[in-house]
VMD Tcl script that draws the C-alpha trace (Angstrom):
set ca {
  {93.41 -133.14 -52.62}
  {93.78 -129.20 -53.20}
  {95.49 -127.94 -56.45}
  {98.23 -126.24 -53.77}
  {98.92 -129.77 -52.31}
  {99.40 -131.03 -55.55}
  {101.89 -128.41 -56.78}
  {103.60 -128.62 -53.61}
  {103.93 -132.70 -54.47}
  {107.20 -131.07 -56.43}
  {108.86 -129.75 -53.47}
  {108.39 -132.19 -50.21}
  {108.50 -134.80 -52.76}
  {111.71 -134.64 -54.38}
  {113.32 -131.84 -52.70}
  {112.98 -133.44 -49.20}
  {114.20 -136.40 -50.98}
  {117.58 -137.62 -48.94}
  {120.33 -135.58 -50.59}
  {123.62 -135.37 -48.62}
  {126.46 -133.16 -49.58}
  {129.96 -133.84 -50.57}
  {132.58 -131.55 -49.02}
  {136.51 -131.76 -50.48}
  {138.25 -128.61 -48.42}
  {141.30 -126.72 -49.27}
  {141.38 -123.28 -48.50}
  {142.71 -120.95 -45.39}
  {140.72 -118.71 -42.72}
  {141.80 -115.43 -40.69}
  {139.26 -114.71 -37.88}
  {139.14 -113.16 -34.67}
  {139.16 -115.32 -31.25}
  {137.36 -112.99 -29.06}
  {134.09 -115.40 -30.35}
  {136.52 -118.64 -30.05}
  {137.94 -117.63 -27.16}
  {136.86 -114.62 -24.61}
  {132.99 -115.63 -25.59}
  {133.70 -119.54 -24.14}
  {131.83 -120.92 -21.80}
  {133.16 -122.17 -18.51}
  {134.29 -125.73 -18.53}
  {131.09 -128.75 -17.60}
  {132.58 -128.60 -13.99}
  {132.68 -124.82 -13.50}
  {128.88 -124.85 -14.99}
  {127.60 -127.49 -12.53}
  {128.96 -125.11 -9.72}
  {127.82 -121.85 -11.25}
  {124.04 -120.19 -10.09}
  {121.91 -118.86 -12.40}
  {122.94 -115.33 -12.35}
  {126.42 -116.11 -13.20}
  {125.23 -118.29 -16.31}
  {123.12 -115.38 -17.29}
  {126.34 -113.37 -17.16}
  {128.02 -115.65 -19.89}
  {128.77 -113.70 -22.55}
  {127.78 -114.08 -25.95}
  {128.14 -113.19 -29.69}
  {125.54 -113.53 -32.18}
  {123.51 -110.82 -31.00}
  {125.61 -108.11 -31.84}
  {128.95 -109.49 -33.06}
  {131.17 -108.33 -30.18}
  {130.96 -110.01 -26.95}
  {128.09 -109.21 -24.06}
  {126.63 -110.19 -21.30}
  {123.47 -112.58 -21.79}
  {121.38 -110.78 -19.76}
  {121.95 -108.04 -21.16}
  {121.26 -108.83 -25.22}
  {118.73 -106.68 -26.85}
  {117.17 -109.93 -28.41}
  {115.54 -113.24 -27.50}
  {118.43 -115.96 -27.16}
  {119.09 -118.81 -25.65}
  {122.40 -120.61 -25.18}
  {122.48 -124.32 -24.89}
  {126.25 -125.85 -23.36}
  {128.57 -128.33 -23.64}
  {126.94 -129.68 -20.30}
  {123.70 -129.03 -21.34}
  {124.16 -131.27 -24.95}
  {126.02 -133.81 -22.37}
  {123.33 -134.32 -20.41}
  {120.64 -134.92 -22.81}
  {121.89 -137.90 -24.49}
  {121.83 -136.10 -27.69}
  {123.55 -137.52 -30.71}
  {123.49 -134.91 -33.30}
  {122.64 -131.51 -33.83}
  {118.89 -131.54 -34.43}
  {118.48 -133.20 -31.18}
  {120.79 -131.01 -29.35}
  {118.71 -127.95 -31.07}
  {115.66 -129.31 -29.15}
  {117.25 -128.06 -25.89}
  {116.37 -124.28 -27.32}
  {112.50 -123.48 -26.11}
  {112.30 -120.88 -28.51}
  {113.00 -123.13 -31.67}
  {110.35 -125.56 -33.49}
  {112.42 -128.76 -33.96}
  {110.41 -131.63 -35.77}
  {111.70 -135.03 -36.48}
  {110.74 -135.61 -40.30}
  {111.89 -139.06 -41.01}
  {114.88 -140.96 -39.74}
  {117.73 -137.90 -40.82}
  {115.15 -135.04 -42.03}
  {114.38 -132.30 -39.84}
  {112.12 -128.76 -40.11}
  {114.01 -126.42 -37.92}
  {112.93 -122.87 -37.84}
  {111.85 -120.27 -35.21}
  {108.61 -118.04 -34.53}
  {106.34 -119.65 -37.87}
  {106.20 -120.87 -42.21}
  {108.17 -123.94 -40.43}
  {108.40 -126.77 -43.58}
  {110.64 -128.83 -45.04}
  {112.85 -126.55 -46.61}
  {112.79 -123.85 -43.32}
  {114.57 -120.95 -45.56}
  {113.69 -118.43 -43.13}
  {116.54 -119.56 -40.71}
  {120.54 -118.86 -41.09}
  {122.86 -121.65 -39.51}
  {126.60 -121.04 -38.84}
  {128.84 -124.00 -37.97}
  {132.22 -121.72 -36.30}
  {131.91 -118.96 -39.21}
  {130.32 -121.04 -41.54}
  {127.54 -121.14 -43.44}
  {125.35 -124.13 -43.97}
  {123.08 -122.63 -46.21}
  {122.35 -124.23 -49.86}
  {121.58 -121.80 -52.39}
  {119.29 -124.83 -53.80}
  {116.45 -124.07 -51.51}
  {117.89 -121.15 -49.28}
  {117.36 -124.23 -46.40}
  {120.04 -126.50 -44.57}
  {120.64 -129.97 -45.08}
  {121.00 -131.06 -41.43}
  {121.95 -134.96 -42.14}
  {125.39 -133.57 -43.56}
  {125.46 -131.19 -40.88}
  {127.49 -132.98 -37.54}
  {130.61 -133.03 -36.22}
  {131.88 -134.65 -32.84}
  {129.03 -133.63 -29.94}
  {132.01 -133.24 -27.91}
  {133.74 -130.80 -29.57}
  {130.46 -128.30 -29.47}
  {131.63 -125.78 -27.03}
  {127.91 -124.18 -27.37}
  {125.06 -122.97 -28.90}
  {123.83 -119.49 -29.17}
  {120.17 -119.41 -31.23}
  {118.56 -116.03 -31.80}
  {114.82 -116.33 -32.48}
  {113.74 -113.10 -34.05}
  {115.89 -111.32 -37.16}
  {119.90 -111.02 -37.27}
  {120.03 -109.83 -40.90}
  {121.87 -106.48 -40.21}
  {124.74 -108.43 -38.58}
  {124.50 -111.46 -40.15}
  {122.49 -110.85 -43.96}
  {120.09 -112.76 -45.98}
  {118.52 -115.72 -44.98}
  {118.47 -114.35 -41.06}
  {114.65 -113.21 -40.82}
  {112.89 -116.02 -38.25}
  {116.62 -116.06 -36.27}
  {120.34 -117.60 -36.13}
  {121.36 -120.73 -34.89}
  {125.01 -120.27 -34.43}
  {127.58 -123.63 -33.69}
  {130.71 -122.91 -32.09}
  {133.32 -125.90 -31.39}
  {136.02 -126.01 -28.39}
  {139.37 -124.49 -29.42}
  {142.04 -127.35 -29.66}
  {143.33 -125.62 -26.57}
  {140.76 -126.87 -24.98}
  {140.42 -130.80 -26.02}
  {144.00 -131.70 -25.69}
  {144.41 -135.34 -24.96}
  {142.76 -138.93 -26.44}
  {139.31 -139.52 -26.37}
  {136.98 -142.47 -27.65}
  {133.37 -142.47 -27.62}
  {131.21 -145.95 -28.09}
  {127.51 -145.84 -28.66}
  {124.97 -148.72 -29.14}
  {121.29 -148.89 -29.13}
  {118.29 -149.49 -31.15}
  {117.86 -146.43 -33.50}
  {121.12 -145.25 -33.58}
  {122.61 -148.58 -34.27}
  {126.18 -148.19 -33.66}
  {128.43 -144.87 -33.44}
  {132.47 -145.18 -33.00}
  {134.26 -141.74 -32.47}
  {138.19 -140.90 -31.34}
  {139.58 -137.71 -31.21}
  {143.37 -136.48 -30.01}
  {144.14 -133.18 -28.96}
  {148.13 -132.21 -28.54}
  {150.62 -128.90 -28.63}
  {152.91 -128.94 -31.52}
  {154.82 -125.81 -30.26}
  {154.51 -122.52 -27.56}
  {150.74 -121.43 -28.24}
  {150.09 -124.35 -31.13}
  {147.68 -126.72 -30.24}
  {145.85 -128.95 -32.66}
  {143.11 -131.97 -32.38}
  {142.19 -134.63 -34.76}
  {139.17 -136.57 -35.13}
  {137.05 -139.09 -36.35}
  {133.75 -140.79 -36.21}
  {131.41 -143.66 -37.85}
  {127.45 -143.86 -37.42}
  {124.68 -146.19 -38.68}
  {120.87 -145.21 -37.99}
  {117.96 -147.59 -38.02}
  {115.10 -146.49 -40.69}
  {111.82 -144.63 -39.61}
  {108.76 -146.17 -39.32}
  {105.43 -146.06 -41.62}
  {102.01 -144.73 -39.35}
  {101.25 -148.42 -40.40}
  {104.58 -149.68 -38.21}
  {106.34 -151.19 -41.79}
  {109.55 -149.78 -41.36}
  {110.44 -147.03 -44.02}
  {113.65 -147.71 -45.56}
  {115.59 -144.52 -44.88}
  {118.45 -145.98 -42.30}
  {121.88 -144.63 -43.16}
  {125.39 -143.71 -42.22}
  {127.71 -141.15 -42.22}
  {131.80 -141.46 -41.84}
  {133.62 -138.02 -41.25}
  {137.24 -136.60 -40.14}
  {138.47 -133.37 -39.53}
  {140.99 -131.69 -37.69}
  {141.43 -127.88 -36.30}
  {144.54 -125.94 -35.39}
  {144.63 -122.52 -33.26}
  {147.86 -120.47 -32.39}
  {148.03 -118.31 -29.90}
  {150.72 -116.34 -31.84}
  {151.42 -113.34 -29.85}
  {149.39 -110.87 -27.58}
  {146.18 -110.21 -28.64}
  {146.78 -112.47 -32.01}
  {145.56 -116.03 -32.65}
  {145.36 -118.39 -35.90}
  {142.76 -120.79 -36.40}
  {142.48 -123.37 -39.49}
  {140.14 -126.35 -39.59}
  {138.14 -129.03 -42.06}
  {136.46 -131.46 -42.67}
  {135.69 -134.28 -44.68}
  {132.68 -136.66 -44.88}
  {130.54 -139.26 -46.83}
  {127.90 -141.50 -46.61}
  {124.65 -143.42 -48.09}
  {121.29 -142.93 -47.16}
  {118.25 -145.51 -47.57}
  {115.16 -145.23 -49.66}
  {112.57 -146.74 -51.02}
  {114.29 -147.97 -54.35}
  {117.07 -149.71 -55.52}
  {119.51 -147.35 -55.33}
  {120.85 -145.38 -51.98}
  {121.06 -141.66 -51.89}
  {125.07 -140.84 -52.00}
  {126.35 -138.00 -50.07}
  {130.22 -136.45 -49.59}
  {131.96 -133.66 -48.93}
  {134.36 -131.43 -46.92}
  {135.27 -127.74 -46.43}
  {138.46 -125.68 -44.86}
  {138.22 -122.98 -42.59}
  {140.68 -120.65 -41.11}
  {140.27 -117.39 -38.95}
  {142.82 -115.18 -37.87}
  {142.52 -112.55 -34.70}
  {143.91 -109.54 -33.99}
  {143.06 -107.21 -30.98}
  {144.82 -103.66 -30.34}
  {143.04 -102.95 -27.09}
  {140.20 -104.16 -25.22}
  {138.37 -101.36 -27.91}
  {139.71 -102.16 -31.11}
  {139.23 -105.54 -32.83}
  {139.95 -107.03 -36.46}
  {138.94 -109.87 -37.62}
  {139.05 -111.82 -40.91}
  {137.63 -115.08 -42.19}
  {137.49 -116.96 -45.63}
  {136.50 -120.75 -45.79}
  {135.57 -122.83 -48.91}
  {132.94 -125.33 -48.98}
  {132.42 -128.50 -51.41}
  {129.39 -130.10 -51.11}
  {128.33 -133.34 -53.61}
  {124.89 -135.26 -53.26}
  {123.38 -137.98 -55.78}
  {119.84 -138.84 -56.07}
  {118.84 -141.05 -58.40}
  {116.74 -140.01 -61.00}
  {115.81 -136.83 -59.45}
  {119.21 -134.76 -59.77}
  {123.30 -134.48 -58.96}
  {124.72 -131.40 -57.82}
  {128.32 -130.11 -56.80}
  {128.21 -127.13 -55.42}
  {131.60 -125.21 -54.46}
  {131.30 -122.11 -52.28}
  {133.79 -119.49 -51.82}
  {133.53 -117.11 -48.43}
  {135.50 -113.44 -47.55}
  {133.87 -111.50 -44.37}
  {136.26 -108.75 -42.82}
  {134.90 -107.42 -39.26}
  {136.30 -104.80 -36.78}
  {135.38 -103.70 -33.97}
  {135.78 -100.21 -31.54}
  {134.61 -98.09 -28.39}
  {134.89 -94.67 -28.93}
  {134.94 -92.30 -25.80}
  {133.14 -94.93 -23.80}
  {129.97 -93.93 -25.56}
  {130.23 -95.75 -29.28}
  {130.45 -99.73 -29.44}
  {130.93 -99.89 -33.47}
  {130.94 -102.55 -35.29}
  {131.81 -102.24 -39.59}
  {132.37 -105.24 -42.07}
  {133.02 -106.23 -45.96}
  {132.24 -109.66 -46.78}
  {131.47 -111.36 -50.38}
  {130.61 -115.02 -51.30}
  {130.70 -116.98 -54.46}
  {128.76 -120.24 -55.62}
  {129.57 -122.60 -58.92}
  {126.92 -124.39 -59.11}
  {126.50 -127.58 -61.40}
  {124.05 -129.74 -61.60}
  {123.00 -133.42 -63.84}
  {119.48 -132.73 -65.15}
  {117.06 -136.20 -65.51}
  {113.79 -136.63 -67.02}
  {112.15 -135.71 -63.69}
  {113.43 -132.32 -63.45}
  {115.70 -129.55 -64.04}
  {117.91 -126.92 -63.84}
  {117.76 -124.32 -66.03}
  {121.00 -123.17 -66.86}
  {121.98 -126.54 -64.97}
  {125.53 -124.52 -64.55}
  {125.50 -121.22 -63.33}
  {127.81 -118.73 -60.75}
  {126.31 -116.05 -58.06}
  {127.69 -113.42 -56.36}
  {127.44 -111.61 -53.06}
  {128.66 -108.50 -51.88}
  {127.59 -106.91 -48.41}
  {128.69 -104.20 -45.80}
  {127.40 -104.00 -42.84}
  {127.88 -101.14 -39.48}
  {126.44 -100.50 -36.22}
  {126.76 -98.49 -33.12}
  {125.50 -99.36 -29.71}
  {125.53 -95.71 -28.25}
  {125.06 -95.06 -24.26}
  {122.39 -93.02 -24.28}
  {122.55 -93.16 -20.41}
  {124.36 -95.74 -17.96}
  {120.88 -97.86 -17.98}
  {120.17 -97.07 -21.47}
  {121.34 -98.45 -24.79}
  {120.43 -97.90 -28.19}
  {121.47 -99.74 -31.23}
  {121.27 -98.82 -34.95}
  {122.47 -100.31 -37.85}
  {121.88 -101.67 -41.34}
  {123.53 -104.26 -43.83}
  {123.68 -103.84 -47.73}
  {123.89 -106.34 -49.90}
  {123.51 -107.36 -53.54}
  {122.97 -110.44 -55.01}
  {122.51 -111.60 -59.11}
  {118.60 -112.10 -58.63}
  {117.44 -108.86 -57.48}
  {120.07 -106.59 -56.85}
  {120.66 -104.66 -53.72}
  {119.13 -105.19 -50.70}
  {118.81 -103.02 -47.51}
  {118.20 -104.51 -43.73}
  {118.54 -102.47 -41.31}
  {117.62 -102.49 -37.12}
  {116.95 -100.78 -34.16}
  {117.49 -101.99 -30.77}
  {117.01 -100.09 -27.56}
  {117.92 -102.22 -23.97}
  {117.25 -100.44 -20.88}
  {118.29 -101.82 -17.40}
  {116.20 -99.70 -14.66}
  {118.05 -102.16 -11.89}
  {121.34 -104.02 -12.11}
  {119.01 -107.28 -12.37}
  {116.70 -106.22 -14.94}
  {116.48 -105.45 -18.56}
  {113.63 -104.20 -20.94}
  {114.17 -104.33 -24.47}
  {112.64 -103.65 -27.86}
  {113.94 -103.88 -31.71}
  {111.90 -103.33 -35.04}
  {113.89 -104.60 -37.88}
  {113.73 -105.19 -41.54}
  {115.07 -109.10 -43.41}
  {114.83 -110.22 -46.66}
  {115.13 -113.83 -48.14}
  {116.64 -114.07 -51.04}
  {115.92 -115.98 -54.04}
  {117.18 -119.82 -54.29}
  {117.93 -121.79 -57.42}
  {114.50 -123.66 -57.06}
  {112.38 -120.06 -56.85}
  {113.79 -118.95 -60.46}
  {115.69 -122.25 -62.15}
  {113.44 -125.70 -61.49}
  {111.72 -127.18 -64.27}
  {109.80 -129.90 -64.03}
  {109.46 -132.38 -66.28}
  {112.58 -131.50 -67.59}
  {110.84 -130.59 -71.20}
  {108.40 -129.02 -71.93}
  {105.20 -128.80 -71.49}
  {106.80 -128.08 -67.71}
  {104.22 -128.87 -65.03}
  {105.77 -126.09 -62.79}
  {108.44 -123.70 -63.38}
  {110.87 -121.29 -61.55}
  {109.48 -117.85 -61.72}
  {111.60 -115.31 -63.61}
  {110.44 -112.58 -62.29}
  {110.54 -114.41 -58.06}
  {111.35 -111.33 -55.64}
  {112.94 -111.43 -52.53}
  {110.84 -112.52 -49.29}
  {110.72 -109.52 -47.08}
  {110.00 -109.57 -43.27}
  {109.07 -106.16 -40.90}
  {109.50 -107.51 -37.51}
  {108.68 -105.47 -34.25}
  {109.40 -107.29 -30.79}
  {109.54 -106.39 -26.94}
  {111.52 -108.51 -24.55}
  {111.54 -108.35 -20.64}
  {114.82 -110.35 -18.29}
  {114.51 -110.22 -14.38}
  {116.93 -112.40 -11.95}
  {114.47 -112.77 -9.18}
  {117.43 -113.65 -7.35}
  {120.92 -115.64 -7.38}
  {119.29 -119.17 -8.54}
  {115.83 -117.77 -10.46}
  {115.91 -116.13 -13.25}
  {112.71 -115.28 -16.18}
  {112.60 -114.43 -20.14}
  {109.84 -113.39 -22.24}
  {110.06 -112.00 -25.75}
  {107.43 -111.12 -27.51}
  {106.78 -110.29 -30.85}
  {104.77 -109.18 -33.97}
  {106.32 -110.02 -37.94}
  {104.85 -109.38 -41.16}
  {105.91 -110.87 -44.48}
  {105.95 -109.76 -47.88}
  {106.53 -111.24 -51.58}
  {106.70 -114.96 -49.60}
  {107.21 -117.83 -51.83}
  {104.13 -119.54 -54.07}
  {103.11 -120.98 -57.02}
  {100.43 -119.26 -59.26}
  {98.54 -121.29 -62.21}
  {99.61 -120.22 -65.26}
  {96.00 -121.33 -67.43}
  {93.48 -120.75 -64.38}
  {91.44 -122.41 -63.13}
  {93.18 -125.61 -64.91}
  {95.70 -126.47 -61.84}
  {98.72 -127.12 -64.18}
  {100.89 -125.62 -65.11}
  {101.92 -123.33 -62.49}
  {104.65 -120.96 -61.87}
  {107.01 -120.16 -58.73}
  {106.10 -116.28 -57.65}
  {106.10 -114.03 -54.95}
  {102.39 -113.73 -54.14}
  {101.92 -114.11 -50.93}
  {101.62 -112.23 -47.83}
  {101.61 -113.74 -43.82}
  {102.27 -112.42 -40.33}
  {103.00 -114.47 -36.66}
  {102.73 -112.91 -33.80}
  {103.52 -114.59 -30.29}
  {105.05 -115.00 -27.25}
  {108.01 -116.68 -25.72}
  {108.62 -117.89 -21.76}
  {111.23 -119.60 -20.15}
  {112.55 -119.81 -16.93}
  {115.99 -121.29 -15.01}
  {115.62 -121.74 -11.32}
  {118.63 -123.48 -9.23}
  {116.51 -125.11 -6.66}
  {119.42 -126.55 -4.59}
  {122.61 -127.17 -5.84}
  {122.01 -130.81 -6.70}
  {118.75 -129.73 -8.40}
  {118.50 -127.40 -11.53}
  {115.41 -126.85 -13.62}
  {114.65 -125.18 -17.14}
  {111.54 -124.41 -18.58}
  {110.15 -122.61 -21.42}
  {107.22 -122.21 -23.17}
  {105.62 -120.51 -26.77}
  {102.65 -119.89 -28.06}
  {102.23 -118.58 -31.94}
  {99.99 -118.04 -34.62}
  {100.75 -117.79 -38.00}
  {98.65 -116.97 -41.24}
  {99.13 -116.17 -45.18}
  {97.39 -114.89 -47.97}
  {97.38 -114.13 -51.78}
  {98.26 -110.49 -52.24}
  {96.06 -108.26 -54.15}
  {96.13 -109.45 -57.87}
  {97.57 -112.98 -56.87}
  {95.58 -115.73 -58.46}
  {97.55 -118.07 -55.64}
  {95.49 -120.20 -54.18}
  {97.63 -121.17 -51.09}
  {97.07 -119.85 -47.57}
  {97.97 -120.76 -44.00}
  {96.46 -124.12 -44.31}
  {100.09 -124.87 -46.82}
  {102.12 -122.52 -46.50}
  {103.38 -122.67 -42.86}
  {103.35 -125.90 -40.44}
  {103.75 -124.78 -36.92}
  {102.23 -126.33 -33.40}
  {100.57 -123.32 -31.41}
  {101.64 -124.15 -28.26}
  {105.37 -125.73 -27.19}
  {106.77 -126.37 -23.83}
  {109.68 -128.15 -22.60}
  {110.36 -128.45 -19.18}
  {114.19 -129.83 -18.09}
  {115.44 -131.37 -14.56}
  {119.25 -131.96 -14.79}
  {119.61 -134.11 -10.68}
  {123.44 -134.56 -9.61}
  {122.62 -137.91 -7.62}
  {126.18 -138.20 -6.24}
  {129.28 -137.27 -6.76}
  {129.28 -140.09 -9.35}
  {126.52 -140.50 -10.22}
  {123.74 -137.64 -12.60}
  {119.92 -138.07 -13.66}
  {118.25 -135.93 -16.55}
  {114.99 -135.34 -17.29}
  {113.13 -133.94 -20.34}
  {109.65 -133.59 -20.97}
  {108.35 -131.69 -24.27}
  {104.80 -131.12 -25.75}
  {103.77 -129.68 -28.81}
  {100.44 -128.88 -29.77}
  {98.78 -130.23 -33.06}
  {100.12 -129.36 -36.86}
  {96.09 -128.58 -37.91}
  {96.73 -128.36 -41.64}
  {98.96 -131.62 -41.75}
  {97.03 -133.55 -39.27}
  {99.65 -134.08 -36.94}
  {97.79 -134.48 -34.07}
  {99.55 -132.95 -30.67}
  {102.08 -135.16 -28.50}
  {104.22 -135.44 -25.33}
  {106.74 -136.92 -25.34}
  {109.93 -137.77 -22.58}
  {114.03 -138.51 -22.41}
  {115.73 -139.71 -19.62}
  {119.30 -139.78 -19.32}
  {121.46 -141.80 -16.72}
  {125.25 -140.99 -16.27}
  {127.80 -142.41 -14.49}
  {131.49 -141.11 -13.83}
  {133.41 -143.79 -11.72}
  {136.67 -141.48 -12.25}
  {137.41 -138.41 -14.32}
  {138.50 -140.43 -17.10}
  {135.70 -142.65 -17.73}
  {131.77 -141.43 -18.88}
  {129.11 -144.36 -18.82}
  {125.23 -143.67 -19.30}
  {122.19 -145.01 -20.17}
  {119.38 -143.03 -23.11}
  {116.05 -143.54 -22.99}
  {114.18 -141.21 -26.22}
  {110.40 -140.98 -26.78}
  {109.56 -143.15 -23.92}
  {105.80 -142.16 -23.65}
  {105.06 -143.50 -27.14}
  {105.45 -146.93 -29.14}
  {105.84 -144.23 -32.13}
  {104.32 -141.12 -32.91}
  {104.47 -138.36 -35.43}
  {106.20 -135.04 -35.73}
  {106.19 -133.64 -39.65}
  {104.12 -134.24 -42.80}
  {100.58 -135.48 -44.41}
  {99.34 -138.69 -43.32}
  {100.38 -139.60 -46.95}
  {103.90 -139.01 -46.88}
  {104.68 -139.13 -43.46}
  {107.27 -140.96 -41.36}
  {106.96 -141.75 -37.84}
  {109.48 -141.73 -34.83}
  {110.23 -144.65 -32.64}
  {110.71 -145.00 -28.88}
  {114.04 -145.79 -28.69}
  {117.13 -146.56 -25.55}
  {121.48 -146.57 -26.42}
  {124.58 -147.09 -24.20}
  {127.25 -144.59 -24.49}
  {131.04 -145.01 -22.96}
  {133.41 -142.16 -23.25}
  {137.01 -142.76 -22.22}
  {139.45 -140.14 -22.04}
  {143.48 -140.69 -22.06}
}
mol new
graphics top color blue
foreach p $ca { graphics top sphere $p radius 0.5 }
foreach p [lrange $ca 0 end-1] q [lrange $ca 1 end] { graphics top cylinder $p $q radius 0.2 }
display resetview
């Protein structure tokens, strides 16, 4: 085992262990309805009837923080609709994200996932910003996402907008390799009752209940609750990995169309769960959040959004650490169009986190209790240079307690030589600010330390160059191509303090790297009953020590990415009541983890005898009894073939 692999053991073994979040919420947010109402996708029945041309005209908000047509966005963006998710048979958010061919999605074990875009994937995936209804689910512990506690009723998701490539000018730190923006439906669109029951092999059991109603004129609400149990993943030898888990979650949402151009949304969630692992004690998780948004639109050219949320998480990993984290976030955004030539969006934001960790003999965060504050301001101007040419310039300025001020500018140019073609290019700078693991981690908890946080760790920096092309060949066929070259500096690594002795080591910013590649996707509505989506990505990733660095890391152990990915999805309406869906994916080998390439298939068969009932069966990973997706053979868990049946009743 190489020195760096030994050092990685601290990060991969301890911080990748089961860990959840307790969120007990209470706060209010004010938000802008254009993101939840104006840009909402059509109904499922309407989506079935749409041509590909109409699907490309759906509005998205993640690229420029204002509604714009998908076909005209100067970014590599894909939209996963509620209908896509329903017909895929996905039962959680990571499974739904597999539908975006511009993402890397690898299942690590029963409940952990490695998800990113454009390279440098790992257990932490710390270069991808993920939001649910405008609430960032980033954890300052390691700057990534605990996917096992990011959940909602899957039937409540309206759409998921997935950007591969930096979005830091609009969204700030951590939007380095991409942005995942998950939007749930308005309470107005979820009226009446819903009962869901699922039963299967890996997904042992799911029970969910939702009810929506109206409290007054323009005032709508919904309540939901769900519980699920998932089975163990397996070891390469076929033995169960003892990582089965169970979680219960509930929540609410209220939408008030108070007056013309004014909307208020208040929502929240609470959950608790337990995760199995090798040993006598489970990992326990619980948490909750409360978010509110206020929207005011004075005209089609002037809109204001104010948003605040509170998030409380708690996670206990026996013999490792216990974390309690409180997050307070405020965001203000105003958009205005001047003289029909300048679409300006600007905003201010602040975030405060209070992090309390109970240390153990194995690991310590020093200091154990910290409070951190972030401030930001951004401005962006989309200028109409010509009727066919739009130039967007902007920048975000952020201040954090670790590295001070960070500047994240970008420039994007879109040219539409014809009404069915868009050529776009972009140059952007983004940063990933230090996390607590970078600065505050010590293991063991008392000297002599084998690993220690780096007091001089800097922000990771990206300079990205992108070039893309979209074409609508005819109303039923569309293609999209995005190419990129990313240059990274000050990547996180570790350096031996007494070389050539491998330990002790200190976290450093001694690496540099690059990734380059392309993403091709196509949508074809072959007939009224057939629709096909296909995607292909090719990528090359490399890293090496910067001049003067003693870090021994290379791309062999800092990035775990397949060079090739292929996704094909086929939607087939058998009749008015029957539908069948098939998806096939090929993922190339991850050489530095000795993960072989694999091909897998999922099948969904659904029957809706009435508008109130839906019955379906789903088969997942049908081509192998079990297969590996991530991690080296010594720590690897594998994914099994599985089946489940689902019944849904609306009343």
